[in-house]
C-alpha positions in Angstrom: 71.1 87.1 95.2 73.8 86.5 92.9 77.2 88.1 92.5 77.4 90.2 89.4 80.6 92.4 89.7 83.5 93.1 92.4 84.8 96.6 92.7 88.4 97.0 93.5 90.4 100.3 93.9 94.2 100.0 94.7 93.8 96.4 95.7 91.1 97.1 98.3 87.6 95.6 98.1 85.2 98.5 97.9 81.9 96.5 97.2 80.0 94.0 95.5 77.2 94.5 92.7 74.7 92.0 93.3 72.0 90.9 90.9 68.7 90.7 92.9 66.6 87.5 91.9 64.0 89.1 94.0 63.8 92.6 95.7 64.0 91.5 99.1 67.5 91.2 100.6 69.1 91.2 103.9 72.0 93.6 104.6 73.5 91.1 107.0 73.6 88.5 104.1 75.4 90.9 102.0 78.1 91.5 104.7 78.5 87.8 105.2 78.8 87.4 101.4 81.5 90.0 101.4 83.3 88.6 104.5 83.2 85.0 102.7 84.7 86.7 99.5 87.4 88.4 101.4 88.3 85.1 103.1 88.2 83.3 99.8 90.6 85.9 98.1 93.1 85.6 101.2 93.0 82.0 100.8 93.6 82.0 97.1 96.2 84.7 97.3 98.2 82.5 99.9 97.7 79.4 97.7 99.2 81.2 94.7 102.2 82.6 96.7 103.0 79.1 97.9 102.4 77.3 94.5 103.5 79.7 91.6 106.5 79.0 89.8 109.5 80.9 91.1 107.6 82.0 94.3 110.2 80.1 96.5 110.3 80.9 100.1 113.6 79.7 100.9 114.5 78.3 104.3 117.9 78.2 105.5 118.8 76.5 108.9 120.7 78.7 111.3 121.8 77.5 114.8 120.0 74.2 114.0 116.9 75.6 115.8 115.7 78.6 113.7 115.2 79.3 110.2 116.1 82.2 107.9 113.3 83.0 105.6 113.8 84.5 102.2 111.6 85.2 99.2 112.9 85.8 95.8 110.1 87.4 93.4 108.9 87.7 90.6 110.3 84.5 89.2 110.2 84.1 86.1 111.8 87.7 86.1 111.8 90.2 83.3 114.0 93.1 84.5 114.1 93.6 88.3 114.4 90.8 90.9 113.6 91.3 94.6 114.9 89.4 97.6 113.2 90.0 101.0 114.3 88.0 104.0 114.0 88.2 107.9 117.8 88.1 108.3 120.2 90.8 106.8 121.4 90.1 103.3 125.0 90.6 102.9 125.6 89.9 99.3 123.8 88.4 96.2 125.5 86.7 93.4 123.7 85.4 90.2 125.5 82.7 87.9 124.5 81.4 84.5 124.6 77.9 83.9 128.2 77.6 82.9 129.2 78.9 86.4 130.0 82.4 85.5 129.2 85.3 87.9 126.9 87.7 85.9 125.5 89.9 88.8 127.3 90.6 92.0 126.2 92.9 94.8 128.3 93.2 98.1 128.0 95.0 101.3 124.1 95.2 101.2 123.4 94.8 104.9 119.6 95.1 104.1 116.5 93.1 104.7 115.3 93.9 101.1 117.3 94.2 97.9 116.7 94.4 94.2 119.0 93.4 91.2 118.6 94.6 87.7 118.7 91.7 85.3 117.6 93.7 82.1 121.1 93.2 80.5 120.9 89.3 80.8 119.6 87.1 77.9 116.7 84.8 78.6 117.5 81.5 80.5 118.1 79.9 83.6 120.3 81.3 86.5 121.5 80.2 90.0 121.2 82.9 92.7 123.3 82.8 96.0 122.4 84.8 98.7 124.8 85.4 101.7 123.2 86.5 105.0 124.9 88.5 107.8 125.3 85.4 109.9 127.1 83.5 107.5 124.4 81.3 106.2 124.0 80.8 102.5 121.0 80.2 100.3 120.6 79.2 96.6 117.6 79.5 94.3 117.0 79.1 90.7 116.0 81.9 88.7 114.1 82.1 85.3 114.9 85.3 83.1 112.4 85.9 80.7 
């Protein structure tokens, strides 16, 4: 058997179309192929999340024993930048390379936020995230 097509709908694997080299095939084998393919997809997506430019998962030390995890995406960004964290986000500020604050969002108190960067010119920016526990994370942001 040879994999010919993969069928997805809304990100869910619905099935595989196999090219049969001979007419005999084992359904258990097809289930195994699907399971292997799902595992490969999971591994690949995990690798992409960890290695794509701008897919930073920021880690900020808190109380020297725990870490605040924060994800800033997509990066590079076209219009909307999203930030999610396991600690409440108090505020978000974005600075251009001259140090001028170009985006300021205060009083968020949320685990997820978005910032509209459509009005900004292309270039590099520095993001500063303040968490409710007083910790601060910084990240680079590329605006396309």
